[in-house]
Structures are given as structure tokens and as C-alpha cells.
Steps between C-alpha positions, in 0.01 A plus 500: 500500500510184287242409236292272722483755781397766251231285335357424844416870529293467181341162572492482881452865599411591857414860411373641171452858378236534228607817322231671296223273630158578357223626728245297303379176656270216406476287185729610213666764717844338456577574864802302620434585866147364477627173359768465767247555776272240343784247470577541870856630460643550850782741412488874552340704220568866429284664230664807346262754346531874567127546429372263771526470878395135501392230257291205618569603856878493457691824566643665186825690469574787260836346401724210597720749684221550753469131591653465847601132465745303288357366174596171336320557170361798313242439227470799266156520337525835319529607134850482359582872505532526878673165557861635493417751775332229710792259454728772634277552804496127568879472490533802730265321739734200489263269316695229317220324310278694258230361271397729212157397376441757226534446127644711221871455567714276274173338397392839361666779306845660491417720798396191695832332427683805631283505814575134562873560475463798735315311775759220489779757538324674791433169677857380461642827627272468803581135568154370399376242248195519274240240405335592170389739375179379330444233763260347750799464729517206737265257671540260791209278603689390810464849653184612312688765308469634147602840371274466193220751452269218390383202704769232510403131505751362752514168680773345713624274221875426478548677166680823429454689174723767347329667207472806281122514507235550766300230319639235736384681812154369413600132517398226258164320479473215752861535613641792696861570408559807711650417836758774455525726196734759351379708205815660360311717253764683296773349721694826504693388809379186684515217247446124459834411654417696815168320531662161449753571776215585737313177422816286502488412870146615578336217700153609387573442130560161338441588132596823319308632198632763257316708240773672298466764231871581494825480696755777544783309669510155347837411652379554856171322426688188385721506808212541747245278324752216464558505875135536602379230259715247687280566804154563353334456160472821297226508236502782244274646233698722264271723296593717205590203277357647182602837358158646575510370859851639549373843401208462739743411781700814428179704530378316810809497720774660293677164484735385226355161418809357330527208260289207606766236429740685732253466786459131420874453538516706820215311663646160414842602631369606839228237550198725454202302370355695210128474426306658218166568667387643831283192550819298546569702815196320641599155370862510609453681830264225611739234378812634667314554826324161508693244296848348526745571221520247216839327482480387138278519192336157505122524540255229602147548365191344663183544296144378475493574128737362238465816295604707799818295533586554134440875523706520818785318326497763225483776761804357680704554184386864484633558850832319468377204702485130415318186605694325776632155408372290786721259692448125439343472846248775418415333169444171679268660755293679239477202265348300783211745512413518131321271255738296286438705187581839658843661491468648846809698591529871432265667429290275723139490379333365815148473358532157323660324800234640730213404268628164367719367777250606762750692710318785676590841363637634833736201517612557141582862577688403817699217341601702195580818693708314758687310228592827329598677822727215607670467158825701487457550125180698555574857606149644492143379449205637305151367569217538248151440642137600461365721779328245721242658734676622812284273719685203346845660524604320816410167340646550152812694604571345840856438382576868441660520846788297351623823341590630846755221550711547186723784379350500151261756353152380403256704291148422385289607204126445544318498168143619532307769686427583863836397641543757778377289793706200396809716446469648848475154654793360302735789573413488870547123531823456305804675361341528159398798289225538243546692175217574256693393189739217423764743374488708817551190713796373298654846471506515880682167521753616242569822693541309825776306325654814346548644848634173639757491219605859573550425868713199415704627211863605540531857622728576210260350247 
């Protein structure tokens, strides 16, 4: 069985044994069966608890040996001491995919490390693979499945996350990231490379997110990630950068964090886009799903405030971007709009021409935006505007549909409060994304170019 076929048993199971399932139900009961029933999972479920005949109306079995049917996935929910025995029973039953939820293995004491080595040995001898231990397991919104003992916030979004923390099974504010998820936990067996191979040709997933505390097989990771990144963007948070955080990672998942500069080199070599904060998962996932890649680093800035244009110019430098040098034709078009005293090129402060030259604001936005989008020297556009009331959006921003016709990313920063309604309208009408800070918007453009450069660089580079 190859890696993808194996991972399908974990992520697309048709039958699941819940070994050691609690009899408690209701809020805070941590009952995986209850969650699966609430999600509407259509696969077969087999609770295993020798002290119960049924749980939530579903027949219970005293052990996996007693289950009459074949099982794709076993989820072991017991304390660590009995896990080796249960792994053995699962392998004897012919189960190939086993998720071990419990903690206290390599993330714990010396005895836990020995237990972890033992369960890996037993699984390998029996032809099975282990997810975890110390894990929420796997989630798949496309089949309403999650092995986590807490409620999982899943939506059918085209993102797949591979992580070493159940934190990400709760999603992020205002942006669900969990279409499919793999929590490796201690990663005693199934690792990041396995997860990447599963997502490589998965039609449901367009963007891959990684939360890494440590890697155990860097050589294989580079090989697999380099191949997968040519097909889909991979965005990674690597924690454990400081000495204190590295120690915390060792305690949390038993991972060897490694030197931070080594990970920087590895990520750059294989095209993984490294971010420093979880919030960037939100920013970049949206961007890679909604915007075209940026084919250079020349930015066109359209602003209604001169100060905003100056600040954006400074911010471009922070993100390895630069102001695009407009073509002579673009300069000619823009000069025709502005008063004689204004240097109206890039950044383009559209307020004076609109006020003094009498050109309506919507026309100024359209003319400037179209000039930038047509100019080959402009690779991406940033718009800086106040949050006009949404009832005027169709009037002021009627030109935003232009963004649908060009393969250039456009972002907008709205300075002011109460922007939600306008943002929703803009993002629905055009291929444009809003970001709440200037730096977030420009960082996104920079990363869109980073990935474009990786896709187009020499394979031996």
C-alpha cells in the first residue's frame, strides 16, 4: 500500500473503530462518536468499550477483535499504559491505520519515550501505521469526518493543514482554514512528508499549510516538498525559534526543533513559504486562493491621501518591493488627468485631480487603475481609500470589475472604521482582497512574487 492509499484510510475512512470511547455524553464529554454523529459522518462507526452495550444508540463491542466487519481506521482514546496491547489487537484484526490520541509518550517522561518506541515497533511488525500519539488525528470537511474528541470547525475550503497541534482544528477568526487536516502530534510514524504526498494530487486542496515544531527526516522532506511546491503553494510556520520555545516544543510533541537558520535554508531550497505568525495563514491562504501570482516586484499605488502613498512607499521597501517605473504612455495618460503642478505618476494621489480638475472620483479610480493594470511595468496594485458607506460602493468603485480581466493581484487598505460591508462588496465584485494594515497587504504581494519566482527558477537553482 503506497503512502496516498494509506493516508486515505486516515483521512477518508469508510469505517472507524473508536477504541476506549467514553460512555459520557453531552457538553464537555469529549465524546468523538457524539461529534461524528452531529457532523453527519456517513461511514460506519464501531464504539469499543467493554463496559457498555451501546453508546448514543450505536452498538458497542468489547474489543476490536469482536467487530465483524473490516475497519479502515482505529482511533485509540485510552491512557498510554494499555495502548501497546490495543495496537497489537488492531494489527491482528488487520487494521492498517491507527490514530493514538493519548498523551504522555515522547512528549512526557522516559517511560513515555519507551512506550512510543514500543507502539511503533508493534505497528510495523503488524503492517500498520500510526498517527500521533498526542494528536487530534485527522479531519475532512468533505465527508464530515473528524477523529478529534473536541468539536472541529470544518468547512469545505480548498486548504489542507499538516500540524503538530490541535489548535488548528478550531480554525481562525473570520477565515476557516480546515478543509482537510492532519495533526501529527508527536509524529512517531506518519510525518510531514507523508501528509504532503497525500495532498500533492488531492483535487480538494489548492493550498497546503504546515505548523512545524520539528522534523525527523529532513532529506525526505526536501525531496517531497520540492516536488509538491511546484504544484501547490506550501505555507509554513516553524515554531521553536528561541531556546525557550525549542524546549517547549520538546515538551509538547517530543520534537527536536533544530537550528532556525537551517529551517530557513531548507524552506527556501524547496519553495516552502515561511511565515512568522499564524495570522499569515489567513492572509496568504486567501491570497493564493483568490489572486493571480505577481510576476515581478513593481507596485502601483493608488491613494486618496498623499501621506498614505508615502507610507506605502516605505512599506514597499520593508517587503522587498519597489514602485513601478511607469511606461511613457502611462505617464502621458496620468498627466492628462492632473493639475499642472502635480507630479501624478506613482504613487498616484487621486484626490487633487478629482477636486481641482473636476474629474469625478469614480472616473479617477477607473482611469488610474486601468492605466496601472495595462502597464507591463506594474506587476501588482495597492489601493488606499477611506471606507465609503457601502450604499455608495457601486458608484465609487464601479471600476473594480476591471480586476477580473487582468492577471495582476490587487489589494486594498481601507483606513477608518466600519469597513466590513464595503469589504464584502468589493471582494464579491472583483478579484481584489482587503487587508487591515498596509504591511499585511504588501506582504501578501511580496509572497505572491516569491512563489512565482520559485515556480520559474531553474530546477537546479
